[in-house]
FIVEX-404284 format. One line per field, with one value per residue: residue number from 1; residue in one letter; x, y, z of N, C-alpha, C, O, CB in turn. Coordinates in nm, 3 decimals, decimal comma, padded with zeros to 5 digits. Glycine has a CB too. Layout:
BEGIN
k <- c(NUM/...)
r <- c(A/...)
n_east <- c(X/...)
n_north <- c(Y/...)
n_up <- c(Z/...)
ca_east <- c(X/...)
ca_north <- c(Y/...)
ca_up <- c(Z/...)
c_east <- c(X/...)
c_north <- c(Y/...)
c_up <- c(Z/...)
o_east <- c(X/...)
o_north <- c(Y/...)
o_up <- c(Z/...)
cb_east <- c(X/...)
cb_north <- c(Y/...)
cb_up <- c(Z/...)
This chain:
BEGIN
k <- c(1/2/3/4/5/6/7/8/9/10/11/12/13/14/15/16/17/18/19/20/21/22/23/24/25/26/27/28/29/30/31/32/33/34/35/36/37/38/39/40/41/42/43/44/45/46/47/48/49/50/51/52/53/54/55/56/57/58/59/60/61/62/63/64/65/66/67/68/69/70/71/72/73/74/75/76/77/78/79/80/81/82/83/84/85/86/87/88/89/90/91/92/93/94/95/96/97/98/99/100/101/102/103/104/105/106/107/108/109/110/111/112/113/114/115/116/117/118/119/120/121/122/123/124/125/126/127/128/129/130/131/132/133/134/135/136/137/138/139/140/141/142/143/144/145/146/147/148/149/150/151/152/153/154/155/156/157/158/159/160/161/162/163/164/165/166/167/168/169/170/171/172)
r <- c(X/X/X/X/X/X/X/X/X/X/X/X/X/X/X/X/X/X/X/X/X/X/X/X/X/X/X/X/X/X/X/X/X/X/X/X/X/X/X/X/X/X/X/X/X/X/X/X/X/X/X/X/X/X/X/X/X/X/X/X/X/X/X/X/X/X/X/X/X/X/X/X/X/X/X/X/X/X/X/X/X/X/X/X/X/X/X/X/X/X/X/X/X/X/X/X/X/X/X/X/X/X/X/X/X/X/X/X/X/X/X/X/X/X/X/X/X/X/X/X/X/X/X/X/X/X/X/X/X/X/X/X/X/X/X/X/X/X/X/X/X/X/X/X/X/X/X/X/X/X/X/X/X/X/X/X/X/X/X/X/X/X/X/X/X/X/X/X/X/X/X/X)
n_east <- c(05,331/05,367/05,567/05,600/05,541/05,761/05,969/05,926/06,034/06,330/06,572/06,549/06,506/06,750/06,949/06,867/06,918/07,196/07,273/07,202/07,347/07,608/07,591/07,577/07,803/07,998/07,933/08,010/08,278/08,362/08,304/08,514/08,742/08,748/08,802/09,049/09,195/09,162/09,238/09,489/09,530/09,504/09,198/09,192/09,384/09,274/09,065/09,180/09,309/09,091/09,000/09,166/09,206/09,174/09,316/09,473/09,639/09,638/09,703/09,901/09,784/09,530/09,444/09,459/09,265/09,033/09,023/09,016/09,205/09,513/09,796/10,048/09,970/09,866/10,097/10,253/10,081/10,085/10,358/10,355/10,182/10,338/10,560/10,437/10,395/10,156/10,096/10,232/10,458/10,500/10,683/10,530/10,507/10,481/10,502/10,739/10,719/10,501/10,366/10,238/10,015/09,949/09,803/09,967/10,005/09,927/09,807/09,583/09,440/09,381/09,221/08,994/08,913/08,865/08,659/08,460/08,406/08,305/08,085/07,950/07,908/07,743/07,531/07,448/07,414/07,231/07,045/06,808/06,642/06,357/06,304/06,105/06,134/06,392/06,434/06,293/06,451/06,690/06,634/06,549/06,805/06,937/06,802/06,855/07,132/07,160/07,029/07,206/07,434/07,361/07,324/07,590/07,705/07,564/07,660/07,922/07,912/07,813/08,009/08,260/08,260/08,298/08,139/08,185/08,166/08,338/08,601/08,626/08,681/08,929/09,115/09,147)
n_north <- c(13,289/13,491/13,507/13,769/13,912/13,804/13,935/14,204/14,385/14,588/14,505/14,223/14,161/14,246/14,089/13,833/13,869/13,906/13,666/13,480/13,568/13,531/13,252/13,197/13,299/13,135/12,870/12,914/12,956/12,699/12,561/12,689/12,628/12,350/12,344/12,462/12,270/12,034/12,131/12,263/12,536/12,864/13,039/13,313/13,279/13,080/13,233/13,427/13,273/13,197/13,425/13,490/13,486/13,192/13,135/13,362/13,667/13,886/14,223/14,313/14,519/14,522/14,283/14,310/14,494/14,353/14,150/14,283/14,375/14,545/14,652/14,556/14,340/14,170/14,124/13,968/13,760/13,649/13,589/13,375/13,195/13,169/13,024/12,793/12,698/12,755/13,003/13,237/13,502/13,775/14,043/14,316/14,346/14,595/14,796/14,800/14,859/14,744/14,438/14,126/13,857/13,523/13,192/12,877/12,546/12,369/12,549/12,627/12,372/12,356/12,582/12,507/12,288/12,422/12,600/12,406/12,278/12,496/12,576/12,337/12,352/12,585/12,490/12,270/12,411/12,620/12,536/12,421/12,626/12,783/12,914/13,148/13,224/13,333/13,600/13,756/13,697/13,803/14,068/14,126/14,081/14,294/14,510/14,476/14,511/14,778/14,899/14,831/14,959/15,217/15,250/15,215/15,440/15,636/15,574/15,640/15,922/15,990/15,896/15,926/16,146/16,185/16,073/15,908/15,607/15,426/15,482/15,554/15,414/15,311/15,502/15,518)
n_up <- c(10,762/10,488/10,188/10,117/10,339/10,498/10,405/10,438/10,598/10,538/10,653/10,689/10,429/10,298/10,453/10,357/10,088/10,084/10,195/09,993/09,772/09,868/09,881/09,614/09,521/09,660/09,555/09,287/09,324/09,412/09,181/09,023/09,158/09,126/08,857/08,855/08,994/08,824/08,555/08,598/08,599/08,722/08,812/08,709/08,511/08,357/08,258/08,111/07,910/07,786/07,694/07,491/07,124/06,931/06,686/06,655/06,761/07,047/07,138/07,416/07,582/07,485/07,565/07,845/07,893/07,792/07,981/08,217/08,396/08,518/08,336/08,442/08,611/08,416/08,278/08,449/08,477/08,215/08,189/08,368/08,217/07,979/08,086/08,148/07,892/07,754/07,627/07,398/07,334/07,112/06,936/06,805/06,451/06,323/06,510/06,718/06,992/07,089/07,224/07,144/07,221/07,203/07,163/07,228/07,064/07,288/07,450/07,285/07,293/07,569/07,580/07,418/07,589/07,836/07,746/07,675/07,927/08,066/07,946/07,969/08,240/08,267/08,138/08,310/08,543/08,497/08,306/08,381/08,432/08,313/07,989/07,994/08,245/08,265/08,155/08,357/08,577/08,503/08,481/08,752/08,882/08,750/08,856/09,134/09,131/09,040/09,252/09,469/09,382/09,389/09,669/09,754/09,636/09,773/10,028/09,998/09,944/10,202/10,385/10,290/10,137/09,883/09,677/09,459/09,376/09,234/09,272/09,535/09,779/09,726/09,768/10,040)
ca_east <- c(05,379/05,375/05,695/05,606/05,548/05,879/06,079/05,866/06,148/06,447/06,689/06,547/06,529/06,904/07,016/06,858/06,991/07,334/07,298/07,201/07,468/07,713/07,599/07,598/07,967/08,048/07,917/08,102/08,429/08,383/08,345/08,640/08,860/08,757/08,870/09,187/09,254/09,162/09,309/09,613/09,549/09,423/09,066/09,242/09,467/09,172/08,980/09,280/09,331/08,954/08,990/09,247/09,144/09,224/09,415/09,548/09,687/09,597/09,815/09,889/09,697/09,394/09,397/09,442/09,139/08,924/09,036/08,988/09,321/09,609/09,910/10,150/09,902/09,858/10,233/10,284/09,993/10,139/10,487/10,331/10,136/10,455/10,638/10,354/10,382/10,034/10,096/10,371/10,487/10,587/10,684/10,436/10,611/10,462/10,541/10,812/10,700/10,388/10,389/10,122/10,004/09,876/09,807/10,042/09,908/09,867/09,708/09,461/09,382/09,324/09,108/08,882/08,872/08,791/08,524/08,361/08,385/08,237/07,949/07,873/07,879/07,635/07,407/07,412/07,356/07,142/06,969/06,681/06,573/06,282/06,323/06,027/06,188/06,521/06,421/06,262/06,576/06,796/06,566/06,561/06,941/06,986/06,743/06,933/07,268/07,147/07,011/07,321/07,535/07,306/07,346/07,729/07,722/07,511/07,750/08,054/07,882/07,789/08,130/08,388/08,237/08,337/08,037/08,233/08,184/08,442/08,732/08,608/08,749/09,060/09,190/09,145)
ca_north <- c(13,411/13,491/13,552/13,910/13,939/13,769/14,026/14,329/14,475/14,599/14,438/14,094/14,144/14,257/13,972/13,726/13,896/13,883/13,513/13,416/13,608/13,465/13,106/13,190/13,320/13,020/12,760/12,958/12,936/12,556/12,519/12,740/12,554/12,231/12,364/12,473/12,135/11,951/12,188/12,311/12,687/12,952/13,092/13,416/13,229/13,030/13,348/13,485/13,185/13,194/13,556/13,489/13,405/13,047/13,136/13,484/13,720/14,017/14,305/14,299/14,620/14,468/14,166/14,365/14,550/14,246/14,072/14,370/14,391/14,633/14,591/14,487/14,216/14,091/14,085/13,868/13,631/13,597/13,522/13,234/13,114/13,134/12,934/12,652/12,661/12,774/13,119/13,292/13,651/13,820/14,174/14,352/14,378/14,731/14,883/14,706/14,883/14,655/14,300/14,050/13,719/13,417/13,052/12,781/12,419/12,320/12,659/12,608/12,255/12,393/12,683/12,424/12,217/12,507/12,632/12,306/12,276/12,619/12,555/12,225/12,403/12,669/12,405/12,187/12,500/12,718/12,468/12,390/12,751/12,798/13,043/13,240/13,278/13,407/13,749/13,810/13,677/13,907/14,210/14,123/14,105/14,425/14,607/14,464/14,559/14,926/14,938/14,828/15,057/15,353/15,237/15,229/15,570/15,713/15,556/15,713/16,038/16,011/15,870/15,964/16,282/16,188/16,027/15,835/15,466/15,362/15,508/15,604/15,318/15,279/15,607/15,525)
ca_up <- c(10,719/10,340/10,136/10,109/10,488/10,551/10,363/10,440/10,655/10,468/10,707/10,651/10,283/10,288/10,503/10,261/09,956/10,116/10,215/09,854/09,688/09,923/09,839/09,468/09,488/09,713/09,447/09,172/09,362/09,421/09,050/08,983/09,218/09,066/08,723/08,875/09,028/08,693/08,427/08,638/08,583/08,826/08,754/08,618/08,389/08,252/08,187/08,017/07,805/07,719/07,624/07,365/07,012/06,903/06,574/06,620/06,874/07,092/07,203/07,574/07,624/07,460/07,647/07,979/07,887/07,786/08,112/08,318/08,485/08,483/08,255/08,531/08,655/08,292/08,238/08,536/08,440/08,098/08,222/08,423/08,109/07,893/08,164/08,141/07,758/07,700/07,547/07,346/07,314/06,999/06,914/06,688/06,340/06,272/06,623/06,811/07,137/07,132/07,245/07,104/07,294/07,128/07,224/07,175/07,053/07,423/07,489/07,212/07,340/07,701/07,545/07,390/07,721/07,940/07,694/07,690/08,063/08,121/07,864/08,046/08,380/08,247/08,107/08,434/08,655/08,449/08,207/08,436/08,449/08,186/07,922/08,037/08,379/08,249/08,153/08,491/08,671/08,462/08,526/08,888/08,911/08,705/08,953/09,252/09,106/09,049/09,400/09,549/09,320/09,444/09,817/09,755/09,614/09,898/10,143/09,965/09,982/10,348/10,484/10,239/10,090/09,744/09,589/09,343/09,424/09,152/09,327/09,675/09,899/09,673/09,825/10,191)
c_east <- c(05,407/05,514/05,704/05,608/05,686/05,985/06,027/05,973/06,272/06,570/06,665/06,564/06,689/06,967/06,989/06,926/07,132/07,365/07,294/07,301/07,588/07,727/07,614/07,748/08,039/08,048/08,007/08,234/08,455/08,406/08,480/08,753/08,859/08,822/09,014/09,260/09,263/09,259/09,452/09,648/09,465/09,288/09,112/09,311/09,378/09,100/09,067/09,298/09,192/08,933/09,078/09,199/09,227/09,354/09,475/09,607/09,625/09,721/09,782/09,783/09,533/09,348/09,385/09,297/09,020/08,925/08,995/09,092/09,425/09,717/10,005/10,086/09,904/09,986/10,276/10,212/10,040/10,271/10,448/10,267/10,240/10,536/10,566/10,332/10,258/10,015/10,234/10,354/10,539/10,573/10,598/10,534/10,592/10,511/10,598/10,798/10,574/10,414/10,237/10,137/09,920/09,891/09,904/09,954/09,850/09,761/09,582/09,382/09,311/09,213/08,991/08,826/08,787/08,655/08,423/08,303/08,287/08,096/07,868/07,832/07,751/07,504/07,363/07,352/07,256/07,034/06,838/06,587/06,499/06,301/06,234/06,059/06,311/06,525/06,379/06,375/06,671/06,756/06,576/06,703/06,996/06,933/06,827/07,076/07,261/07,114/07,127/07,412/07,491/07,336/07,504/07,769/07,679/07,609/07,885/08,027/07,880/07,925/08,255/08,380/08,273/08,213/08,055/08,262/08,295/08,570/08,745/08,695/08,892/09,159/09,207/09,241)
c_north <- c(13,380/13,524/13,696/13,956/13,921/13,861/14,157/14,432/14,468/14,515/14,278/14,067/14,142/14,144/13,853/13,742/13,862/13,740/13,447/13,455/13,555/13,319/13,102/13,195/13,206/12,894/12,790/12,930/12,795/12,509/12,561/12,652/12,403/12,232/12,383/12,342/12,036/12,004/12,249/12,448/12,748/12,996/13,222/13,368/13,167/13,133/13,418/13,404/13,186/13,325/13,585/13,422/13,284/13,068/13,266/13,535/13,838/14,096/14,305/14,408/14,592/14,362/14,207/14,423/14,455/14,166/14,157/14,390/14,487/14,569/14,519/14,346/14,127/14,036/13,957/13,730/13,570/13,532/13,382/13,153/13,059/13,015/12,799/12,620/12,675/12,887/13,153/13,435/13,669/13,974/14,215/14,398/14,525/14,840/14,800/14,729/14,786/14,499/14,226/13,909/13,643/13,271/12,967/12,650/12,375/12,414/12,648/12,473/12,283/12,493/12,596/12,352/12,299/12,561/12,518/12,289/12,378/12,614/12,432/12,270/12,500/12,582/12,325/12,286/12,587/12,654/12,449/12,509/12,781/12,919/13,168/13,297/13,366/13,549/13,816/13,809/13,791/14,040/14,226/14,170/14,242/14,539/14,597/14,524/14,705/14,972/14,946/14,930/15,191/15,361/15,270/15,382/15,680/15,701/15,629/15,867/16,071/16,000/15,914/16,105/16,284/16,154/15,952/15,705/15,384/15,381/15,534/15,537/15,290/15,391/15,618/15,440)
c_up <- c(10,565/10,306/10,143/10,251/10,536/10,518/10,361/10,502/10,566/10,529/10,678/10,502/10,242/10,340/10,416/10,123/09,970/10,128/10,096/09,764/09,738/09,881/09,686/09,441/09,540/09,602/09,335/09,211/09,369/09,277/09,002/09,043/09,166/08,933/08,750/08,910/08,903/08,583/08,464/08,611/08,687/08,743/08,651/08,500/08,299/08,176/08,096/07,893/07,724/07,637/07,503/07,260/06,978/06,802/06,554/06,763/06,920/07,148/07,361/07,628/07,597/07,544/07,797/07,982/07,879/07,916/08,233/08,429/08,437/08,407/08,335/08,567/08,522/08,260/08,332/08,514/08,310/08,098/08,274/08,303/08,011/07,962/08,157/07,990/07,694/07,622/07,498/07,324/07,192/06,971/06,786/06,572/06,304/06,384/06,727/06,968/07,184/07,142/07,229/07,181/07,217/07,198/07,162/07,132/07,184/07,473/07,415/07,251/07,468/07,674/07,507/07,510/07,812/07,880/07,702/07,826/08,109/08,050/07,941/08,187/08,357/08,217/08,215/08,534/08,619/08,348/08,259/08,456/08,306/08,128/07,960/08,178/08,366/08,241/08,284/08,586/08,629/08,505/08,673/08,929/08,875/08,810/09,082/09,240/09,099/09,174/09,483/09,489/09,397/09,594/09,833/09,734/09,727/10,022/10,115/09,994/10,130/10,426/10,426/10,169/09,956/09,653/09,461/09,397/09,349/09,210/09,475/09,766/09,840/09,726/09,968/10,243)
o_east <- c(05,456/05,583/05,811/05,687/05,736/06,084/06,079/05,991/06,315/06,655/06,763/06,625/06,742/07,051/07,080/06,978/07,189/07,468/07,375/07,339/07,677/07,834/07,663/07,808/08,139/08,150/08,077/08,308/08,567/08,500/08,554/08,847/08,965/08,890/09,098/09,369/09,362/09,344/09,528/09,764/09,367/09,282/09,074/09,291/09,388/09,076/09,015/09,301/09,193/08,865/09,065/09,150/09,347/09,468/09,529/09,620/09,555/09,821/09,672/09,703/09,439/09,234/09,307/09,222/08,920/08,818/08,947/09,059/09,426/09,732/10,045/10,154/09,947/09,997/10,327/10,263/10,036/10,299/10,503/10,305/10,242/10,573/10,634/10,259/10,240/09,920/10,336/10,244/10,624/10,463/10,601/10,627/10,690/10,551/10,531/10,844/10,555/10,487/10,138/10,246/09,820/09,982/09,926/09,835/09,731/09,655/09,476/09,259/09,195/09,113/08,886/08,705/08,676/08,553/08,307/08,182/08,194/07,998/07,748/07,731/07,658/07,393/07,242/07,254/07,188/06,940/06,747/06,470/06,564/06,314/06,285/06,014/06,331/06,604/06,429/06,396/06,723/06,835/06,610/06,723/07,079/06,999/06,866/07,128/07,354/07,162/07,151/07,473/07,572/07,371/07,539/07,853/07,742/07,633/07,951/08,108/07,939/07,953/08,351/08,482/08,280/08,199/07,969/08,367/08,339/08,652/08,853/08,780/08,973/09,280/09,271/09,255)
o_north <- c(13,275/13,571/13,747/14,048/14,007/13,871/14,234/14,545/14,360/14,464/14,210/13,970/14,057/14,094/13,772/13,651/13,796/13,693/13,356/13,375/13,530/13,266/13,001/13,122/13,168/12,833/12,701/12,878/12,758/12,436/12,480/12,612/12,339/12,137/12,328/12,311/11,966/11,933/12,282/12,485/12,690/12,984/13,229/13,422/13,185/13,126/13,471/13,457/13,175/13,333/13,683/13,310/13,285/13,028/13,289/13,460/13,899/14,042/14,300/14,375/14,629/14,353/14,145/14,394/14,472/14,116/14,107/14,418/14,513/14,447/14,412/14,244/14,012/13,920/13,857/13,619/13,448/13,438/13,282/13,036/12,944/12,919/12,696/12,525/12,618/12,884/13,106/13,483/13,589/14,028/14,151/14,476/14,580/14,952/14,740/14,655/14,758/14,447/14,264/13,855/13,693/13,244/12,982/12,650/12,346/12,379/12,659/12,473/12,243/12,487/12,616/12,354/12,269/12,567/12,542/12,285/12,347/12,653/12,434/12,226/12,487/12,604/12,304/12,256/12,635/12,725/12,461/12,494/12,800/13,022/13,280/13,405/13,459/13,616/13,924/13,901/13,865/14,117/14,335/14,272/14,301/14,637/14,701/14,581/14,766/15,078/15,041/14,994/15,262/15,469/15,349/15,438/15,781/15,793/15,674/15,932/16,169/16,079/15,940/16,171/16,396/16,221/15,935/15,685/15,282/15,290/15,537/15,600/15,241/15,367/15,711/15,431)
o_up <- c(10,522/10,397/10,174/10,277/10,609/10,590/10,281/10,456/10,524/10,456/10,646/10,458/10,170/10,265/10,400/10,059/09,883/10,080/10,079/09,678/09,656/09,852/09,635/09,362/09,477/09,570/09,287/09,127/09,334/09,246/08,946/08,974/09,164/08,895/08,679/08,860/08,886/08,529/08,372/08,599/08,734/08,621/08,534/08,391/08,178/08,056/07,998/07,782/07,602/07,535/07,429/07,277/07,002/06,829/06,446/06,860/06,839/07,195/07,414/07,716/07,667/07,589/07,869/08,075/07,949/07,953/08,335/08,544/08,316/08,410/08,289/08,551/08,531/08,220/08,282/08,527/08,297/08,024/08,228/08,294/07,967/07,895/08,159/07,959/07,586/07,544/07,548/07,297/07,152/06,983/06,681/06,594/06,252/06,352/06,810/07,055/07,303/07,058/07,291/07,201/07,165/07,276/07,042/07,163/07,190/07,524/07,476/07,238/07,484/07,745/07,568/07,532/07,857/07,949/07,737/07,847/08,183/08,113/07,968/08,241/08,436/08,266/08,223/08,602/08,710/08,312/08,177/08,491/08,202/08,195/07,958/08,217/08,444/08,308/08,316/08,665/08,713/08,559/08,719/08,994/08,944/08,843/09,135/09,336/09,152/09,213/09,556/09,575/09,457/09,643/09,921/09,805/09,759/10,100/10,210/10,060/10,175/10,517/10,499/10,146/09,905/09,551/09,375/09,457/09,401/09,195/09,532/09,828/09,919/09,725/10,018/10,365)
cb_east <- c(05,508/05,275/05,717/05,489/05,453/05,911/06,140/05,730/06,189/06,476/06,707/06,431/06,453/06,960/06,974/06,721/06,980/07,371/07,201/07,081/07,487/07,703/07,467/07,524/08,038/07,962/07,768/08,093/08,471/08,261/08,251/08,654/08,853/08,634/08,811/09,209/09,164/09,017/09,216/09,705/09,507/09,520/08,953/09,330/09,580/09,068/08,916/09,414/09,378/08,834/09,018/09,367/09,128/09,093/09,355/09,446/09,810/09,485/09,821/10,045/09,745/09,383/09,500/09,555/09,139/08,948/09,186/08,870/09,385/09,658/09,985/10,184/09,742/09,809/10,337/10,258/09,833/10,143/10,576/10,228/10,040/10,552/10,655/10,195/10,416/09,950/10,038/10,422/10,580/10,550/10,823/10,324/10,593/10,305/10,425/10,960/10,668/10,276/10,463/10,115/09,949/09,934/09,677/10,148/09,984/09,978/09,766/09,496/09,483/09,435/09,147/08,917/08,996/08,886/08,536/08,414/08,508/08,324/07,982/07,963/08,018/07,669/07,428/07,545/07,453/07,227/07,027/06,701/06,680/06,144/06,303/05,903/06,225/06,582/06,323/06,152/06,652/06,820/06,403/06,529/07,016/06,933/06,586/06,940/07,330/07,051/06,927/07,384/07,524/07,141/07,303/07,788/07,655/07,363/07,775/08,101/07,773/07,685/08,148/08,439/08,312/08,456/07,973/08,355/08,050/08,444/08,785/08,468/08,658/09,057/09,139/09,017)
cb_north <- c(13,462/13,591/13,507/13,970/13,846/13,645/13,993/14,320/14,431/14,742/14,475/14,039/14,265/14,373/13,943/13,701/14,044/13,950/13,445/13,439/13,753/13,476/13,021/13,307/13,456/12,990/12,749/13,109/13,002/12,481/12,564/12,886/12,559/12,178/12,489/12,570/12,068/11,950/12,310/12,237/12,743/13,098/13,147/13,503/13,128/12,947/13,456/13,499/13,039/13,180/13,658/13,439/13,490/12,946/13,095/13,601/13,740/14,003/14,467/14,327/14,747/14,421/14,043/14,477/14,635/14,145/14,023/14,330/14,262/14,697/14,693/14,577/14,246/14,170/14,216/13,918/13,669/13,693/13,606/13,235/13,190/13,266/12,986/12,661/12,540/12,773/13,230/13,223/13,710/13,740/14,214/14,478/14,283/14,752/14,964/14,714/15,050/14,676/14,277/14,034/13,721/13,412/12,983/12,750/12,293/12,309/12,800/12,608/12,150/12,455/12,788/12,328/12,175/12,634/12,674/12,185/12,293/12,765/12,509/12,092/12,487/12,767/12,316/12,108/12,581/12,830/12,341/12,323/12,871/12,780/13,018/13,190/13,162/13,368/13,787/13,735/13,521/13,910/14,221/13,986/14,007/14,453/14,575/14,322/14,502/14,976/14,847/14,689/15,069/15,369/15,078/15,137/15,591/15,654/15,400/15,689/16,061/15,901/15,718/15,854/16,385/16,088/16,127/15,899/15,391/15,412/15,617/15,589/15,157/15,271/15,717/15,489)
cb_up <- c(10,807/10,273/09,997/10,027/10,570/10,514/10,228/10,523/10,807/10,460/10,871/10,698/10,205/10,359/10,643/10,240/09,912/10,238/10,304/09,788/09,678/10,060/09,886/09,394/09,560/09,840/09,392/09,134/09,502/09,492/08,958/09,025/09,384/09,059/08,642/08,978/09,141/08,632/08,358/08,587/08,438/08,880/08,890/08,686/08,423/08,315/08,290/08,084/07,860/07,830/07,718/07,383/06,884/06,825/06,446/06,542/06,862/07,200/07,139/07,649/07,552/07,331/07,632/08,012/07,779/07,661/08,134/08,372/08,507/08,595/08,180/08,671/08,714/08,176/08,256/08,663/08,422/08,013/08,332/08,559/08,037/07,872/08,312/08,221/07,744/07,789/07,621/07,207/07,411/06,867/06,904/06,731/06,205/06,233/06,679/06,777/07,167/07,036/07,398/06,938/07,439/06,976/07,214/07,275/06,995/07,536/07,464/07,062/07,356/07,798/07,420/07,289/07,801/07,987/07,551/07,649/08,129/08,087/07,689/08,060/08,449/08,133/07,995/08,500/08,715/08,382/08,166/08,562/08,494/08,199/07,784/08,028/08,472/08,140/08,049/08,552/08,654/08,309/08,486/08,937/08,847/08,551/08,983/09,289/08,977/08,960/09,466/09,557/09,138/09,420/09,877/09,646/09,497/09,943/10,170/09,801/09,929/10,404/10,522/10,141/10,164/09,720/09,559/09,273/09,409/09,015/09,261/09,724/09,930/09,510/09,786/10,252)
């Protein structure tokens, strides 16, 4: 049986895509857990540290937007990072309602270590993919993402009646 024959049925193709995406997610989780164990921060905390500039600050609302979490979640995370001595808060001098967040010296050191580890992981995991294959992989992933998003939207229309996959299931 050829590869095209193997996946000619949508259900077989869907199952294989699901299996592979699950394996990719599992491998990434294993890497992230290794980082958590080694560096002593959660994946979210590490991402937040990497989102902060090395030698300046970001306003809390800007940091929340960059990381992609709401303000209350970011506040709790920053509380934890302040307790670990990795970041500091300061009130904006021009507008005292705004709070800025920056890296402490240990936070800058961890930022460099996390950045180096992440780049090493990328090189180790993706470095063997030839440049001429990369564009095709990205194009295929974009097509897959678009197809799945369309399927989710159709599912929302059919079962929830809203057709808005961004908020559909949040309201149920």
